[in-house]
PDB file of N, CA, C and O in Angstrom:
ATOM      1  N   MET A   1      46.741  18.105  -7.590  1.00  0.00           N
ATOM      2  CA  MET A   1      45.880  17.075  -8.150  1.00  0.00           C
ATOM      3  C   MET A   1      44.781  16.745  -7.147  1.00  0.00           C
ATOM      4  O   MET A   1      45.029  16.591  -5.951  1.00  0.00           O
ATOM      5  N   GLU A   2      43.566  16.641  -7.664  1.00  0.00           N
ATOM      6  CA  GLU A   2      42.411  16.389  -6.807  1.00  0.00           C
ATOM      7  C   GLU A   2      42.221  14.885  -6.595  1.00  0.00           C
ATOM      8  O   GLU A   2      42.318  14.098  -7.537  1.00  0.00           O
ATOM      9  N   THR A   3      41.948  14.496  -5.344  1.00  0.00           N
ATOM     10  CA  THR A   3      41.709  13.084  -5.060  1.00  0.00           C
ATOM     11  C   THR A   3      40.264  12.722  -5.386  1.00  0.00           C
ATOM     12  O   THR A   3      39.364  13.557  -5.296  1.00  0.00           O
ATOM     13  N   LYS A   4      40.063  11.487  -5.759  1.00  0.00           N
ATOM     14  CA  LYS A   4      38.718  11.020  -6.085  1.00  0.00           C
ATOM     15  C   LYS A   4      37.980  10.707  -4.787  1.00  0.00           C
ATOM     16  O   LYS A   4      38.526  10.082  -3.877  1.00  0.00           O
ATOM     17  N   ARG A   5      36.752  11.146  -4.724  1.00  0.00           N
ATOM     18  CA  ARG A   5      35.921  10.892  -3.553  1.00  0.00           C
ATOM     19  C   ARG A   5      34.596  10.273  -3.991  1.00  0.00           C
ATOM     20  O   ARG A   5      34.148  10.436  -5.126  1.00  0.00           O
ATOM     21  N   THR A   6      33.996   9.567  -3.057  1.00  0.00           N
ATOM     22  CA  THR A   6      32.714   8.929  -3.333  1.00  0.00           C
ATOM     23  C   THR A   6      31.610   9.973  -3.306  1.00  0.00           C
ATOM     24  O   THR A   6      31.532  10.782  -2.382  1.00  0.00           O
ATOM     25  N   ASN A   7      30.755   9.950  -4.328  1.00  0.00           N
ATOM     26  CA  ASN A   7      29.593  10.829  -4.363  1.00  0.00           C
ATOM     27  C   ASN A   7      28.530  10.225  -3.445  1.00  0.00           C
ATOM     28  O   ASN A   7      27.930   9.201  -3.771  1.00  0.00           O
ATOM     29  N   LYS A   8      28.304  10.860  -2.302  1.00  0.00           N
ATOM     30  CA  LYS A   8      27.455  10.266  -1.263  1.00  0.00           C
ATOM     31  C   LYS A   8      25.983  10.216  -1.658  1.00  0.00           C
ATOM     32  O   LYS A   8      25.278   9.289  -1.257  1.00  0.00           O
ATOM     33  N   THR A   9      25.504  11.180  -2.427  1.00  0.00           N
ATOM     34  CA  THR A   9      24.086  11.147  -2.804  1.00  0.00           C
ATOM     35  C   THR A   9      23.787   9.982  -3.743  1.00  0.00           C
ATOM     36  O   THR A   9      22.748   9.332  -3.623  1.00  0.00           O
ATOM     37  N   ILE A  10      24.700   9.724  -4.677  1.00  0.00           N
ATOM     38  CA  ILE A  10      24.505   8.585  -5.583  1.00  0.00           C
ATOM     39  C   ILE A  10      24.675   7.278  -4.822  1.00  0.00           C
ATOM     40  O   ILE A  10      23.985   6.300  -5.108  1.00  0.00           O
ATOM     41  N   LEU A  11      25.595   7.251  -3.849  1.00  0.00           N
ATOM     42  CA  LEU A  11      25.793   6.049  -3.034  1.00  0.00           C
ATOM     43  C   LEU A  11      24.544   5.707  -2.235  1.00  0.00           C
ATOM     44  O   LEU A  11      24.161   4.539  -2.157  1.00  0.00           O
ATOM     45  N   VAL A  12      23.905   6.711  -1.641  1.00  0.00           N
ATOM     46  CA  VAL A  12      22.677   6.472  -0.869  1.00  0.00           C
ATOM     47  C   VAL A  12      21.565   5.956  -1.783  1.00  0.00           C
ATOM     48  O   VAL A  12      20.791   5.081  -1.394  1.00  0.00           O
ATOM     49  N   LYS A  13      21.490   6.503  -2.998  1.00  0.00           N
ATOM     50  CA  LYS A  13      20.493   6.031  -3.961  1.00  0.00           C
ATOM     51  C   LYS A  13      20.728   4.559  -4.304  1.00  0.00           C
ATOM     52  O   LYS A  13      19.774   3.787  -4.403  1.00  0.00           O
ATOM     53  N   GLY A  14      21.987   4.168  -4.485  1.00  0.00           N
ATOM     54  CA  GLY A  14      22.305   2.775  -4.775  1.00  0.00           C
ATOM     55  C   GLY A  14      21.996   1.846  -3.614  1.00  0.00           C
ATOM     56  O   GLY A  14      21.532   0.724  -3.815  1.00  0.00           O
ATOM     57  N   ILE A  15      22.254   2.316  -2.396  1.00  0.00           N
ATOM     58  CA  ILE A  15      21.964   1.486  -1.215  1.00  0.00           C
ATOM     59  C   ILE A  15      20.459   1.317  -1.042  1.00  0.00           C
ATOM     60  O   ILE A  15      20.002   0.245  -0.643  1.00  0.00           O
ATOM     61  N   LYS A  16      19.680   2.363  -1.337  1.00  0.00           N
ATOM     62  CA  LYS A  16      18.217   2.233  -1.270  1.00  0.00           C
ATOM     63  C   LYS A  16      17.718   1.216  -2.297  1.00  0.00           C
ATOM     64  O   LYS A  16      16.828   0.415  -2.009  1.00  0.00           O
ATOM     65  N   THR A  17      18.298   1.258  -3.493  1.00  0.00           N
ATOM     66  CA  THR A  17      17.913   0.292  -4.526  1.00  0.00           C
ATOM     67  C   THR A  17      18.244  -1.122  -4.083  1.00  0.00           C
ATOM     68  O   THR A  17      17.458  -2.043  -4.305  1.00  0.00           O
ATOM     69  N   MET A  18      19.397  -1.301  -3.460  1.00  0.00           N
ATOM     70  CA  MET A  18      19.770  -2.629  -2.967  1.00  0.00           C
ATOM     71  C   MET A  18      18.834  -3.082  -1.843  1.00  0.00           C
ATOM     72  O   MET A  18      18.539  -4.272  -1.731  1.00  0.00           O
ATOM     73  N   GLY A  19      18.367  -2.153  -1.017  1.00  0.00           N
ATOM     74  CA  GLY A  19      17.416  -2.499   0.040  1.00  0.00           C
ATOM     75  C   GLY A  19      16.093  -2.973  -0.521  1.00  0.00           C
ATOM     76  O   GLY A  19      15.512  -3.940  -0.029  1.00  0.00           O
ATOM     77  N   ILE A  20      15.615  -2.289  -1.557  1.00  0.00           N
ATOM     78  CA  ILE A  20      14.365  -2.708  -2.201  1.00  0.00           C
ATOM     79  C   ILE A  20      14.541  -4.074  -2.860  1.00  0.00           C
ATOM     80  O   ILE A  20      13.631  -4.902  -2.835  1.00  0.00           O
ATOM     81  N   SER A  21      15.717  -4.305  -3.452  1.00  0.00           N
ATOM     82  CA  SER A  21      15.959  -5.606  -4.077  1.00  0.00           C
ATOM     83  C   SER A  21      16.020  -6.711  -3.029  1.00  0.00           C
ATOM     84  O   SER A  21      15.590  -7.835  -3.288  1.00  0.00           O
ATOM     85  N   LEU A  22      16.551  -6.401  -1.849  1.00  0.00           N
ATOM     86  CA  LEU A  22      16.585  -7.389  -0.766  1.00  0.00           C
ATOM     87  C   LEU A  22      15.172  -7.769  -0.335  1.00  0.00           C
ATOM     88  O   LEU A  22      14.888  -8.937  -0.071  1.00  0.00           O
ATOM     89  N   LEU A  23      14.299  -6.781  -0.267  1.00  0.00           N
ATOM     90  CA  LEU A  23      12.899  -7.051   0.062  1.00  0.00           C
ATOM     91  C   LEU A  23      12.259  -7.949  -0.996  1.00  0.00           C
ATOM     92  O   LEU A  23      11.529  -8.885  -0.670  1.00  0.00           O
ATOM     93  N   CYS A  24      12.540  -7.655  -2.263  1.00  0.00           N
ATOM     94  CA  CYS A  24      11.997  -8.473  -3.355  1.00  0.00           C
ATOM     95  C   CYS A  24      12.587  -9.885  -3.343  1.00  0.00           C
ATOM     96  O   CYS A  24      11.913 -10.841  -3.727  1.00  0.00           O
ATOM     97  N   MET A  25      13.840 -10.019  -2.906  1.00  0.00           N
ATOM     98  CA  MET A  25      14.468 -11.343  -2.851  1.00  0.00           C
ATOM     99  C   MET A  25      13.785 -12.261  -1.843  1.00  0.00           C
ATOM    100  O   MET A  25      13.788 -13.479  -2.021  1.00  0.00           O
ATOM    101  N   PHE A  26      13.209 -11.704  -0.802  1.00  0.00           N
ATOM    102  CA  PHE A  26      12.486 -12.527   0.162  1.00  0.00           C
ATOM    103  C   PHE A  26      11.018 -12.685  -0.226  1.00  0.00           C
ATOM    104  O   PHE A  26      10.432 -13.749  -0.025  1.00  0.00           O
ATOM    105  N   LEU A  27      10.429 -11.639  -0.778  1.00  0.00           N
ATOM    106  CA  LEU A  27       9.010 -11.681  -1.111  1.00  0.00           C
ATOM    107  C   LEU A  27       8.712 -12.607  -2.293  1.00  0.00           C
ATOM    108  O   LEU A  27       7.729 -13.348  -2.263  1.00  0.00           O
ATOM    109  N   GLY A  28       9.550 -12.570  -3.329  1.00  0.00           N
ATOM    110  CA  GLY A  28       9.317 -13.386  -4.525  1.00  0.00           C
ATOM    111  C   GLY A  28       9.302 -14.883  -4.250  1.00  0.00           C
ATOM    112  O   GLY A  28       8.317 -15.547  -4.575  1.00  0.00           O
ATOM    113  N   PRO A  29      10.370 -15.443  -3.655  1.00  0.00           N
ATOM    114  CA  PRO A  29      10.343 -16.884  -3.368  1.00  0.00           C
ATOM    115  C   PRO A  29       9.264 -17.294  -2.358  1.00  0.00           C
ATOM    116  O   PRO A  29       8.747 -18.410  -2.418  1.00  0.00           O
ATOM    117  N   THR A  30       8.928 -16.396  -1.438  1.00  0.00           N
ATOM    118  CA  THR A  30       7.852 -16.711  -0.497  1.00  0.00           C
ATOM    119  C   THR A  30       6.529 -16.849  -1.233  1.00  0.00           C
ATOM    120  O   THR A  30       5.761 -17.776  -0.975  1.00  0.00           O
ATOM    121  N   LEU A  31       6.263 -15.927  -2.148  1.00  0.00           N
ATOM    122  CA  LEU A  31       5.036 -16.038  -2.933  1.00  0.00           C
ATOM    123  C   LEU A  31       5.052 -17.256  -3.857  1.00  0.00           C
ATOM    124  O   LEU A  31       4.013 -17.874  -4.089  1.00  0.00           O
ATOM    125  N   LEU A  32       6.228 -17.599  -4.382  1.00  0.00           N
ATOM    126  CA  LEU A  32       6.333 -18.821  -5.193  1.00  0.00           C
ATOM    127  C   LEU A  32       5.985 -20.056  -4.369  1.00  0.00           C
ATOM    128  O   LEU A  32       5.276 -20.944  -4.842  1.00  0.00           O
ATOM    129  N   TYR A  33       6.479 -20.110  -3.151  1.00  0.00           N
ATOM    130  CA  TYR A  33       6.179 -21.243  -2.268  1.00  0.00           C
ATOM    131  C   TYR A  33       4.681 -21.310  -1.981  1.00  0.00           C
ATOM    132  O   TYR A  33       4.080 -22.384  -2.011  1.00  0.00           O
ATOM    133  N   ILE A  34       4.085 -20.148  -1.704  1.00  0.00           N
ATOM    134  CA  ILE A  34       2.647 -20.111  -1.429  1.00  0.00           C
ATOM    135  C   ILE A  34       1.853 -20.565  -2.653  1.00  0.00           C
ATOM    136  O   ILE A  34       0.876 -21.303  -2.526  1.00  0.00           O
ATOM    137  N   ALA A  35       2.273 -20.122  -3.833  1.00  0.00           N
ATOM    138  CA  ALA A  35       1.553 -20.502  -5.054  1.00  0.00           C
ATOM    139  C   ALA A  35       1.663 -22.001  -5.309  1.00  0.00           C
ATOM    140  O   ALA A  35       0.665 -22.649  -5.625  1.00  0.00           O
ATOM    141  N   PHE A  36       2.871 -22.563  -5.175  1.00  0.00           N
ATOM    142  CA  PHE A  36       3.042 -23.985  -5.459  1.00  0.00           C
ATOM    143  C   PHE A  36       2.413 -24.886  -4.393  1.00  0.00           C
ATOM    144  O   PHE A  36       2.085 -26.037  -4.682  1.00  0.00           O
ATOM    145  N   SER A  37       2.241 -24.391  -3.189  1.00  0.00           N
ATOM    146  CA  SER A  37       1.610 -25.215  -2.160  1.00  0.00           C
ATOM    147  C   SER A  37       0.085 -25.162  -2.244  1.00  0.00           C
ATOM    148  O   SER A  37      -0.584 -25.964  -1.592  1.00  0.00           O
ATOM    149  N   ASN A  38      -0.483 -24.244  -3.024  1.00  0.00           N
ATOM    150  CA  ASN A  38      -1.939 -24.128  -3.179  1.00  0.00           C
ATOM    151  C   ASN A  38      -2.337 -24.203  -4.641  1.00  0.00           C
ATOM    152  O   ASN A  38      -2.997 -23.298  -5.151  1.00  0.00           O
ATOM    153  N   GLN A  39      -1.948 -25.263  -5.317  1.00  0.00           N
ATOM    154  CA  GLN A  39      -2.215 -25.369  -6.754  1.00  0.00           C
ATOM    155  C   GLN A  39      -3.691 -25.583  -7.071  1.00  0.00           C
ATOM    156  O   GLN A  39      -4.117 -25.307  -8.193  1.00  0.00           O
ATOM    157  N   GLU A  40      -4.473 -26.060  -6.128  1.00  0.00           N
ATOM    158  CA  GLU A  40      -5.886 -26.308  -6.405  1.00  0.00           C
ATOM    159  C   GLU A  40      -6.754 -25.075  -6.176  1.00  0.00           C
ATOM    160  O   GLU A  40      -7.947 -25.112  -6.477  1.00  0.00           O
ATOM    161  N   LYS A  41      -6.200 -23.993  -5.660  1.00  0.00           N
ATOM    162  CA  LYS A  41      -6.956 -22.763  -5.405  1.00  0.00           C
ATOM    163  C   LYS A  41      -7.119 -21.957  -6.697  1.00  0.00           C
ATOM    164  O   LYS A  41      -6.308 -22.091  -7.613  1.00  0.00           O
ATOM    165  N   PRO A  42      -8.161 -21.121  -6.777  1.00  0.00           N
ATOM    166  CA  PRO A  42      -8.380 -20.351  -8.013  1.00  0.00           C
ATOM    167  C   PRO A  42      -7.360 -19.220  -8.221  1.00  0.00           C
ATOM    168  O   PRO A  42      -7.198 -18.752  -9.348  1.00  0.00           O
ATOM    169  N   LEU A  43      -6.686 -18.780  -7.186  1.00  0.00           N
ATOM    170  CA  LEU A  43      -5.701 -17.711  -7.326  1.00  0.00           C
ATOM    171  C   LEU A  43      -4.292 -18.230  -7.581  1.00  0.00           C
ATOM    172  O   LEU A  43      -3.326 -17.482  -7.425  1.00  0.00           O
ATOM    173  N   TYR A  44      -4.157 -19.471  -7.961  1.00  0.00           N
ATOM    174  CA  TYR A  44      -2.835 -20.061  -8.198  1.00  0.00           C
ATOM    175  C   TYR A  44      -2.080 -19.338  -9.307  1.00  0.00           C
ATOM    176  O   TYR A  44      -0.931 -18.943  -9.109  1.00  0.00           O
ATOM    177  N   ILE A  45      -2.696 -19.160 -10.458  1.00  0.00           N
ATOM    178  CA  ILE A  45      -2.031 -18.549 -11.617  1.00  0.00           C
ATOM    179  C   ILE A  45      -1.675 -17.075 -11.357  1.00  0.00           C
ATOM    180  O   ILE A  45      -0.543 -16.680 -11.635  1.00  0.00           O
ATOM    181  N   PRO A  46      -2.602 -16.240 -10.831  1.00  0.00           N
ATOM    182  CA  PRO A  46      -2.215 -14.843 -10.591  1.00  0.00           C
ATOM    183  C   PRO A  46      -1.078 -14.692  -9.567  1.00  0.00           C
ATOM    184  O   PRO A  46      -0.193 -13.856  -9.746  1.00  0.00           O
ATOM    185  N   ILE A  47      -1.102 -15.489  -8.510  1.00  0.00           N
ATOM    186  CA  ILE A  47      -0.038 -15.411  -7.507  1.00  0.00           C
ATOM    187  C   ILE A  47       1.282 -15.886  -8.101  1.00  0.00           C
ATOM    188  O   ILE A  47       2.333 -15.316  -7.810  1.00  0.00           O
ATOM    189  N   LEU A  48       1.236 -16.911  -8.920  1.00  0.00           N
ATOM    190  CA  LEU A  48       2.447 -17.413  -9.577  1.00  0.00           C
ATOM    191  C   LEU A  48       3.046 -16.361 -10.509  1.00  0.00           C
ATOM    192  O   LEU A  48       4.262 -16.169 -10.528  1.00  0.00           O
ATOM    193  N   ILE A  49       2.211 -15.691 -11.269  1.00  0.00           N
ATOM    194  CA  ILE A  49       2.702 -14.649 -12.185  1.00  0.00           C
ATOM    195  C   ILE A  49       3.319 -13.488 -11.414  1.00  0.00           C
ATOM    196  O   ILE A  49       4.387 -12.995 -11.777  1.00  0.00           O
ATOM    197  N   VAL A  50       2.648 -13.052 -10.352  1.00  0.00           N
ATOM    198  CA  VAL A  50       3.177 -11.950  -9.533  1.00  0.00           C
ATOM    199  C   VAL A  50       4.502 -12.353  -8.895  1.00  0.00           C
ATOM    200  O   VAL A  50       5.431 -11.547  -8.841  1.00  0.00           O
ATOM    201  N   ALA A  51       4.601 -13.581  -8.415  1.00  0.00           N
ATOM    202  CA  ALA A  51       5.832 -14.041  -7.766  1.00  0.00           C
ATOM    203  C   ALA A  51       6.998 -14.071  -8.756  1.00  0.00           C
ATOM    204  O   ALA A  51       8.111 -13.664  -8.420  1.00  0.00           O
ATOM    205  N   ILE A  52       6.747 -14.546  -9.957  1.00  0.00           N
ATOM    206  CA  ILE A  52       7.815 -14.589 -10.964  1.00  0.00           C
ATOM    207  C   ILE A  52       8.246 -13.181 -11.355  1.00  0.00           C
ATOM    208  O   ILE A  52       9.436 -12.928 -11.539  1.00  0.00           O
ATOM    209  N   LEU A  53       7.294 -12.268 -11.482  1.00  0.00           N
ATOM    210  CA  LEU A  53       7.640 -10.877 -11.799  1.00  0.00           C
ATOM    211  C   LEU A  53       8.455 -10.222 -10.688  1.00  0.00           C
ATOM    212  O   LEU A  53       9.373  -9.451 -10.967  1.00  0.00           O
ATOM    213  N   ILE A  54       8.131 -10.520  -9.438  1.00  0.00           N
ATOM    214  CA  ILE A  54       8.884  -9.965  -8.312  1.00  0.00           C
ATOM    215  C   ILE A  54      10.302 -10.533  -8.289  1.00  0.00           C
ATOM    216  O   ILE A  54      11.249  -9.813  -7.972  1.00  0.00           O
ATOM    217  N   CYS A  55      10.460 -11.814  -8.621  1.00  0.00           N
ATOM    218  CA  CYS A  55      11.801 -12.399  -8.686  1.00  0.00           C
ATOM    219  C   CYS A  55      12.637 -11.753  -9.795  1.00  0.00           C
ATOM    220  O   CYS A  55      13.820 -11.475  -9.601  1.00  0.00           O
ATOM    221  N   ILE A  56      12.030 -11.518 -10.936  1.00  0.00           N
ATOM    222  CA  ILE A  56      12.738 -10.846 -12.029  1.00  0.00           C
ATOM    223  C   ILE A  56      13.096  -9.416 -11.636  1.00  0.00           C
ATOM    224  O   ILE A  56      14.188  -8.939 -11.943  1.00  0.00           O
ATOM    225  N   LEU A  57      12.171  -8.731 -10.953  1.00  0.00           N
ATOM    226  CA  LEU A  57      12.435  -7.375 -10.481  1.00  0.00           C
ATOM    227  C   LEU A  57      13.593  -7.342  -9.493  1.00  0.00           C
ATOM    228  O   LEU A  57      14.396  -6.408  -9.508  1.00  0.00           O
ATOM    229  N   ALA A  58      13.686  -8.349  -8.639  1.00  0.00           N
ATOM    230  CA  ALA A  58      14.786  -8.411  -7.667  1.00  0.00           C
ATOM    231  C   ALA A  58      16.134  -8.528  -8.375  1.00  0.00           C
ATOM    232  O   ALA A  58      17.099  -7.868  -7.990  1.00  0.00           O
ATOM    233  N   ILE A  59      16.201  -9.356  -9.395  1.00  0.00           N
ATOM    234  CA  ILE A  59      17.456  -9.515 -10.145  1.00  0.00           C
ATOM    235  C   ILE A  59      17.826  -8.208 -10.844  1.00  0.00           C
ATOM    236  O   ILE A  59      18.985  -7.794 -10.825  1.00  0.00           O
ATOM    237  N   PHE A  60      16.836  -7.564 -11.458  1.00  0.00           N
ATOM    238  CA  PHE A  60      17.091  -6.291 -12.136  1.00  0.00           C
ATOM    239  C   PHE A  60      17.578  -5.228 -11.151  1.00  0.00           C
ATOM    240  O   PHE A  60      18.523  -4.495 -11.444  1.00  0.00           O
ATOM    241  N   LEU A  61      16.937  -5.144  -9.986  1.00  0.00           N
ATOM    242  CA  LEU A  61      17.314  -4.121  -9.004  1.00  0.00           C
ATOM    243  C   LEU A  61      18.700  -4.365  -8.412  1.00  0.00           C
ATOM    244  O   LEU A  61      19.394  -3.415  -8.051  1.00  0.00           O
ATOM    245  N   VAL A  62      19.106  -5.626  -8.309  1.00  0.00           N
ATOM    246  CA  VAL A  62      20.459  -5.912  -7.814  1.00  0.00           C
ATOM    247  C   VAL A  62      21.495  -5.354  -8.780  1.00  0.00           C
ATOM    248  O   VAL A  62      22.443  -4.689  -8.361  1.00  0.00           O
ATOM    249  N   PHE A  63      21.319  -5.620 -10.067  1.00  0.00           N
ATOM    250  CA  PHE A  63      22.282  -5.114 -11.048  1.00  0.00           C
ATOM    251  C   PHE A  63      22.257  -3.586 -11.114  1.00  0.00           C
ATOM    252  O   PHE A  63      23.306  -2.950 -11.216  1.00  0.00           O
ATOM    253  N   LYS A  64      21.067  -3.003 -11.057  1.00  0.00           N
ATOM    254  CA  LYS A  64      20.960  -1.544 -11.105  1.00  0.00           C
ATOM    255  C   LYS A  64      21.590  -0.915  -9.858  1.00  0.00           C
ATOM    256  O   LYS A  64      22.280   0.099  -9.957  1.00  0.00           O
ATOM    257  N   GLY A  65      21.356  -1.510  -8.694  1.00  0.00           N
ATOM    258  CA  GLY A  65      21.934  -0.984  -7.458  1.00  0.00           C
ATOM    259  C   GLY A  65      23.444  -1.087  -7.445  1.00  0.00           C
ATOM    260  O   GLY A  65      24.124  -0.151  -7.027  1.00  0.00           O
ATOM    261  N   LEU A  66      23.983  -2.218  -7.900  1.00  0.00           N
ATOM    262  CA  LEU A  66      25.442  -2.370  -7.954  1.00  0.00           C
ATOM    263  C   LEU A  66      26.072  -1.386  -8.934  1.00  0.00           C
ATOM    264  O   LEU A  66      27.132  -0.823  -8.658  1.00  0.00           O
ATOM    265  N   LYS A  67      25.426  -1.179 -10.072  1.00  0.00           N
ATOM    266  CA  LYS A  67      25.946  -0.214 -11.039  1.00  0.00           C
ATOM    267  C   LYS A  67      25.925   1.193 -10.455  1.00  0.00           C
ATOM    268  O   LYS A  67      26.870   1.955 -10.657  1.00  0.00           O
ATOM    269  N   THR A  68      24.876   1.546  -9.743  1.00  0.00           N
ATOM    270  CA  THR A  68      24.782   2.870  -9.127  1.00  0.00           C
ATOM    271  C   THR A  68      25.854   3.060  -8.071  1.00  0.00           C
ATOM    272  O   THR A  68      26.464   4.126  -7.992  1.00  0.00           O
ATOM    273  N   ILE A  69      26.091   2.043  -7.263  1.00  0.00           N
ATOM    274  CA  ILE A  69      27.132   2.129  -6.235  1.00  0.00           C
ATOM    275  C   ILE A  69      28.507   2.249  -6.870  1.00  0.00           C
ATOM    276  O   ILE A  69      29.337   3.031  -6.404  1.00  0.00           O
ATOM    277  N   MET A  70      28.759   1.486  -7.927  1.00  0.00           N
ATOM    278  CA  MET A  70      30.049   1.590  -8.609  1.00  0.00           C
ATOM    279  C   MET A  70      30.227   2.954  -9.265  1.00  0.00           C
ATOM    280  O   MET A  70      31.328   3.504  -9.266  1.00  0.00           O
ATOM    281  N   ASP A  71      29.147   3.503  -9.825  1.00  0.00           N
ATOM    282  CA  ASP A  71      29.234   4.837 -10.418  1.00  0.00           C
ATOM    283  C   ASP A  71      29.542   5.894  -9.361  1.00  0.00           C
ATOM    284  O   ASP A  71      30.246   6.864  -9.641  1.00  0.00           O
ATOM    285  N   SER A  72      29.020   5.713  -8.151  1.00  0.00           N
ATOM    286  CA  SER A  72      29.286   6.694  -7.108  1.00  0.00           C
ATOM    287  C   SER A  72      30.737   6.665  -6.652  1.00  0.00           C
ATOM    288  O   SER A  72      31.272   7.688  -6.225  1.00  0.00           O
ATOM    289  N   MET A  73      31.373   5.514  -6.736  1.00  0.00           N
ATOM    290  CA  MET A  73      32.759   5.401  -6.285  1.00  0.00           C
ATOM    291  C   MET A  73      33.770   5.779  -7.364  1.00  0.00           C
ATOM    292  O   MET A  73      34.804   6.377  -7.064  1.00  0.00           O
ATOM    293  N   PHE A  74      33.478   5.433  -8.620  1.00  0.00           N
ATOM    294  CA  PHE A  74      34.464   5.606  -9.676  1.00  0.00           C
ATOM    295  C   PHE A  74      34.050   6.637 -10.723  1.00  0.00           C
ATOM    296  O   PHE A  74      34.516   6.577 -11.861  1.00  0.00           O
ATOM    297  N   TYR A  75      33.198   7.563 -10.362  1.00  0.00           N
ATOM    298  CA  TYR A  75      32.725   8.582 -11.289  1.00  0.00           C
ATOM    299  C   TYR A  75      33.825   9.601 -11.553  1.00  0.00           C
ATOM    300  O   TYR A  75      34.476  10.083 -10.626  1.00  0.00           O
ATOM    301  N   LYS A  76      34.026   9.925 -12.834  1.00  0.00           N
ATOM    302  CA  LYS A  76      35.036  10.922 -13.204  1.00  0.00           C
ATOM    303  C   LYS A  76      34.336  12.260 -13.425  1.00  0.00           C
ATOM    304  O   LYS A  76      33.400  12.353 -14.218  1.00  0.00           O
ATOM    305  N   LYS A  77      34.783  13.266 -12.739  1.00  0.00           N
ATOM    306  CA  LYS A  77      34.237  14.611 -12.945  1.00  0.00           C
ATOM    307  C   LYS A  77      34.954  15.264 -14.106  1.00  0.00           C
ATOM    308  O   LYS A  77      36.170  15.133 -14.246  1.00  0.00           O
ATOM    309  N   ASN A  78      34.206  15.966 -14.939  1.00  0.00           N
ATOM    310  CA  ASN A  78      34.794  16.634 -16.106  1.00  0.00           C
ATOM    311  C   ASN A  78      35.438  17.945 -15.717  1.00  0.00           C
ATOM    312  O   ASN A  78      35.983  18.642 -16.573  1.00  0.00           O
TER     313      ASN A  78
END
């Protein structure tokens, strides 16, 4: 009987995705803070929209990265 092993290439892909999500987790709230502290500036709305999109992207990448890591550990070979 063959033992189950972690697929390292898929694991590295998942860790890279988690790294990008970590970057987005810091960048999004920082841009939100900058946008809310400069409400009288003309770039308030565009910076706010970009910050919210980056925060949503961070949440999406966390779930995608975790799913990829779990697939690398518990993948069944046919």
